[in-house]
N, C-alpha and C positions, 0 to 999 in steps of 0.2 A: 598628223602623220609621224611617225617617231624618225623615220630617214635613218636606220641604223647604218647602213652600210656609209652613209654621208658624213655621219658624225665620225667614224672610223678614220675616213678621208682627212677629215676638217684638223682631228686630233693630231693623225700624222705629220701632216702637213703645213699645219698653220699653229698649232698651240704647243704640242711636247716639244721640248727641248732636242735638238735633232743630234743624231750620234755623234756628229764630227765635233760640236763644243762640249759634250759630256767626255769625249778620249781627252780633249785638250785639258778640261777642266782635270782629269784624275792626271795628267803629266804635270801640270802644275802643282798640283798637291804633293804628288811625290818630290818634286824638286823645293818644294818647301819644308817637307818632313827632313831631307837631306840637309837643307841649308841649317836648321835648327839643330840636328844634331850634332852638325861639325860647329856650332858658335859655342861662343863663351857664356850664354844664357845659362843662370846659376842652377834653375830647378831640375829636379831629376825626372825626365820624360817617362811616363809609363807607358801610355797608348793616343792613337790620336781617334776621337769620334767624329763622325759625320753627323750634322745637326741641323734643323728647321726642314725646308722643302726637298732640299737635296737627300736628306736620310730619308724621308717620307715619301720620296718618288711621287712628290707633287709638284716638282719645279717646273715651269713652263719656258718658253721661248721670250725672249724680249720684246716688247710691241713700239712701234714708235721710234726706233733707234734708240731704247733704253738699255739699263743693263739688269743682267741676272746676277743674284749674290748666291754664293756658298758659302756656308757656315761651316768652321773647324774648330772644334774643342780640343786642346792638348792637356790633357790631362797629367797632373804631376803630383810628386809629392812635395810636402810644404817646405819651406825653408825658414830655417830657425830666424825668429828675428824679424821677419818679412811682413810689412802690411800689406792691406789688398792693393793700393796704388802701385806698389813696387813691383808686383808680378807684371801689369799691363805696361809700366813707364820704361822697366829694364827689358820686355820684349820688343816693344816700339823702340830702344835703343839698337838693339842688335840688325832691326830691318834698317832703320834710319841710315845706320852708320855703312853699309854695306853698300858697295858699287852696284850690285843687282836690283836690289830693292830699294835704295834709298829716295828716288825722286817717286818713287810708286807708292809708298808709306805714309799714312796717315793714321795718328792713334786718338781711338774714340775713348769712352768712359768704362767700355767694357772690353773691348777688343783691338786688336790692330788690323788694318783693312787695306790689303793689297790691290791696287785698281789697275788692272792691264789696260792697254791700249786699245784693244777692242771693246767690247761691251762685257765684259766678266770682271767682278770684282770678288775678293776672298776674305773675309771675316775670320779672325785667327784669335780664339778667346781663350786663356789660361781657366783649368778648371783645376782646382786644389781639392785632393781627396785625402781623409783622415786628418784634418786639422784639428777638429774638435773632438772626433771618436772616430772607431773604426768605421768606415763604409760612408762619412758623409762626403759630400761633393757639394762645391761651391764656386761660384764663378765670382769674378773681383770687380767692385764697383770702384775704377779711380777716382770719380769725382767727390763721394763721399766717403772713399778711403774704408770701404766695409766688404764684409764677404757676405754675399745672399746665397743662401740655400738654392741647389737647382738638383733637378731629378731629370736629364734630358734622357738617358739611355730609357727609363720608366716612360716618356712621353712618346717617344717612338714607337715603343713596345705596344700603349694605347692605340697610337695611329694604325699601327699594322695590323691590331686585333679587329680595330673597327673596318677595315679594308676587307679583312677574312670573311665577313658575313655576307659581302655583297658578290653577285654573281661577275665572273671576266674582268675583276679588279674596276669594277663599274663605280665604285665609290670613289676611288682615288680619280679617275677619268673625270668624274663629274665636279671632284673640288679643281682639278685643272682648269675646266670650263669657266667655273664661277670666278676662279681667278683672272682669266682672260677677260671674262665680261666687265671685271673692276679695272682691270688696265686697260682695255681697249676704249672703255666708255667715262671712265672718270668721272663717274657720277657721285661715288661714295669712298671714304677712306676706310679702312678696315686692314691692318698689319696683317701679315700671313699667320702668324702663329694663334693670333684671336679667330680669323677667320675659320683657320683649321679646327680650332675646338667647337666652334658653334657648330660648324657642320658634322664634324666626328659625334655631337651629342644627339644629331639626328638619326642614328642608326643606333641599333640594339640588335642582342644574340638573337631576337625571336624574327629578326626580318632575313635570316639565313635562308636561302634558297626561295625567297617569295618574290612574287612579280614585281614586288615594289622596286626590286634592286636588280630584275634580271639582265639589264642591259643598259648602256649610257644614256639615253635620253629619258628613260624611267627611272632612272637613278637620279638624274637631274630634275626631275619634277618633282617625284618625292621629297627630295633634300630642300628645295625651295618651297614646297607646300608647305614643309614641317617647320621649315627656319620662319616663314612670314607667320603660319599660325602662334608660334612661340613669343614673336615679337609684337606681335597685334595685341596681344595680351600685356603686355610690357611697356605703356606709354612713356614711364621713365627708364633711364638707364639701370638695367638690373646687373648684378655679380655674374661673371664668368669664370668660374674656377677654374684653376691649372688642374686637370683632371689626376695628374702626378704629383701636385704639391698643392693642396686645398688650399693652404693660406695665402695663394696667390692669385691676386683678381684679374685676370687680362682686360678687363672693360675698363681699366684703369689707361689703357691705353685709348681710348676715346675721350673726347668731351661730350656734353650732352647735345650739343649742336650736331655733332659728328654721329652721334648714334641716332638722334632724328632723322638723319639725312639717309643713313645706313637703314631704319627700318622703311621709311618711305620707298625707296628702290627696290627693295627686297619683293615687297607688294607689288611694285608695278612691273618688275621682270617675271615675278610667278606667274601674273596675267598674262604676260607674253607668251610665256612657255606653255601655260594650260590653252592657248588659241593655236598656237604652233601644232601641237599634238592633237588636237581636235580638228585640224583643218580636213577637208574632205578630198583634197587632191595635192597631187604632189607640187605642182607650181603655187598653189596658195599655201601650202605648208613651209616651202622653200622661201617664199617673200617675208613668212612671219616669223623664220627661224633668223632671218638676216636682220628683223629689227633687232634680234636680241644680240645676234654676234658681228653684224655689219657683212658686208658682201663678198666676203673671205669664205662664208661658208657656201658649201656647194658652188664653188665658183665656176665650174665648167659648165652648169648652167645658164642657159639663154634664158631667163623669166621675165615674159611680157606681165608687166604690172598695170592694171588696170587705172592706176593713178600717176601722177608724176612723181619720180623717187624723191627723197627726203633731201637731197641735196640741190635739186631743182627748185623744191619749194622754197628753200632757204633763200636760193637765189633771188626767187621773184620776191620776196620779202625785202630784199635790199634792192634791188634794180627798180622796184615800184617805190621808193624812197620811204619803205618801212622799217627800214634796219634797225629802228629803235622801238620800234610797237612790240607788245607782249607776244604775239605769235612769234616771232624770230627767238624771244628768250626761251619760252617754253617749247617749242622746239629742240633747241640747245640742250634743255635741261633733261630734256627725253633721248637724243640722240647724241650728244657730245660736241665738241668744238668743231670735230672732223668734218661736220656738215657746211662749215661757214667756207663761202666762195673765197677765194685769194685777195680779192678787193674789198673784204671787209678789214683788212690788216691795215687800209689807207683811208680812211675817212678824211672828208676835205679839211677837217679844221684840225686835223693832226701835222704838227709842225716837223720840217725836214733839219736834219743837224745841221746847226749853224757852225760845226767845225770840218774842216776837208778831210776828207777819205785817206789814210794810207796807202801806200802801193799794194800793200796785203792786210785785209781786214779778218781777222779769226773770227769764225762763226762757232768756234768750240769754246763758248761762253754761256754758262748756266745760270738760271735765276731758280731762287727756292722760294719758298714763303710757309711762314707758320701763323697759323690763327692764332689771337689773343684776345683776351676779355678787353682789356683795358691796353695802352699803350707803353704804361708804366711797370706792368707785368712783367714777370719772368720769362722763361722759356715757352713756348706753345705748342701746338701740334701741328705737324709738318700736313700742308695739304697740296694737293695735285692741279695743275692746271687745267682748268676748266670744271676744276671740282663745283657744283651748286653750293652756295653758302648763302645762311641767311643776312639780312640788314643788320649784324650785330656785331660790335667789335672791329676788329681791324686786322692787318696782317701788316708782318714783318718780312720786308722782300732783301733778300739777301743772294750775294754772286759769287760765282768761282769760276775759273780756266780751266780748259783741259780736264775737267768732272770733279776736280776735290780742290786745285792750287789756288790759294788766294790771290787777290789783283797784284800784281808786281808794285812795290814802291815807286816804280817810276811813271806810274801811272794814276789817274784819279777816273772817280766813274761818275756817271749822271745817268738819273731815270727819265726815261719818258712814259709818261703817264696819259693813256689815252682814254678818254671815259665817253661811252655810251648811253643810250637808252632815254626814254620819254623824260623820265624823273630829272634825271641830270640836266639834260638840254631846256625843260623848262625851268631849272634854278638857275640858269647861264653856268651850270659848270661841267658844259662840255670840254673838258680840258683834252691837251693834246702835245703839252709844251715838255719843257726840261726841269726836272726838279734836282736840289742838290740833295744827297744822303742824309739820315737822321742823325744816324750813330756810325761814325767808322764809314764803310761803305754800306750800309743797311737804309732801308726807307721804309717809314711807317705809313701806311694807309689806312684811315678808316673806310670802314664798309658802309654805305647808306644808300645809295641809288640803285635801283632794280636794274639792270640793263647787262652787257657783256662787256668788260673792262678789258685793257691792255697793261701791263707792266713792263718794258723792255730795258736794258742793262746798255749802257754804251760806256766804252772804256778808251779813256782819251791819254795818248800821249804826254807827258808834261812838259818835253824839252821842244815841242815843235806845235802842241795843242792837235795833233791829227788824231783822228778816230783808228784805234790799233784792233778792236774789237766789239763785235754786238751780239746780243743774244736774240733769240726769236722769239716772239712775244708769249709772255704768262699770261695766260686768260684767266680773269676773275668773273664768273658769274653769278651775279646777285639776284636771288629770287623774289 
């Protein structure tokens, strides 16, 4: 069953960015624009352009206490003699030197990011026009000190055109739902611009007024079905052209493993969506939609299930002493680490910290991970906690405090690496102790044994060897 009314409620109450956040975002952008107008940043500002999910109206509410990003382009005239890097560096300088934004500012390759105390951050990127010839638009690559051609306005126009072919904004709504699946399940990696492009190519002008996009669940089923068909016909990573700039391949945002994982899970979710729509009773349909979206879908309904919930099954695996068996790994791969019982994080072989705890221990400590083929390779692809990975290559773990700040110099980092899984235990690799960083504060760990593993960062004050910060577990699921 489609359950159109339930989808309307689910989007409004759970998926869509609520109006309070939208209004606050607008106020913050106005403040940034006023700040730049009065700053000593040299480029002449022509206009500001919304970009990304914000501009496309596909932005969603952050899940699991995450953040939502808003992208703001600053269109400027070229400054004589300036290199690409100068635009970004100088923009970063004016924000970092200010009392208002100084501690909130981080400078990246293309943009300056302002991170607020709540769940919002704004990326501000210079967009230089008419540097090469009249009408050219270029973003600035600070790392390589190069200008990269960009067509953000044309891309936004393309997304809006695709949405115009659907009824009741169903294309945009389905796009938000697929992003929600990505964020809540954490089963695959796909940056929003790549995901939006893949989705956009699944609707054409002849779809206008058709039943395939008549409502939100129909649009979701159509898009996932067409996307799955396209992916299954391409076992190897294909090219995904930027529709507004064909020379740019968005598929470069993936590695081969991430593409294979995305392909696999789109196929799985396509099947689940079909089963939910084909269900003959409301209760059965709600249960099947919850397999896709979690228990927030139709959350006012008390649906009696014929079998134990997924969480109860996971707890049964654990309590029966089978936490390291394949059944639990497969269940987590399907439903995400959110179904793990709390006791999973404290297996018997895990060591307790040898350092005493400070009076105040910050939990505002974040672990990030990049997947790389080898330890010596350069930057890898960012992965999410709980993302399913093949047993190849490894991960570089890094740590930040207060969302984006480096660990203070008066502290040091130790990593607790906890392995689980039948293969690791059989090889006597059931680690649960503390390790020193490999490079700076970062830690390298190879991917080898099937299981659900954890990495945690502990921050210890040098003056008294007390723990002052501890991260939540970063889950590594090896297939």
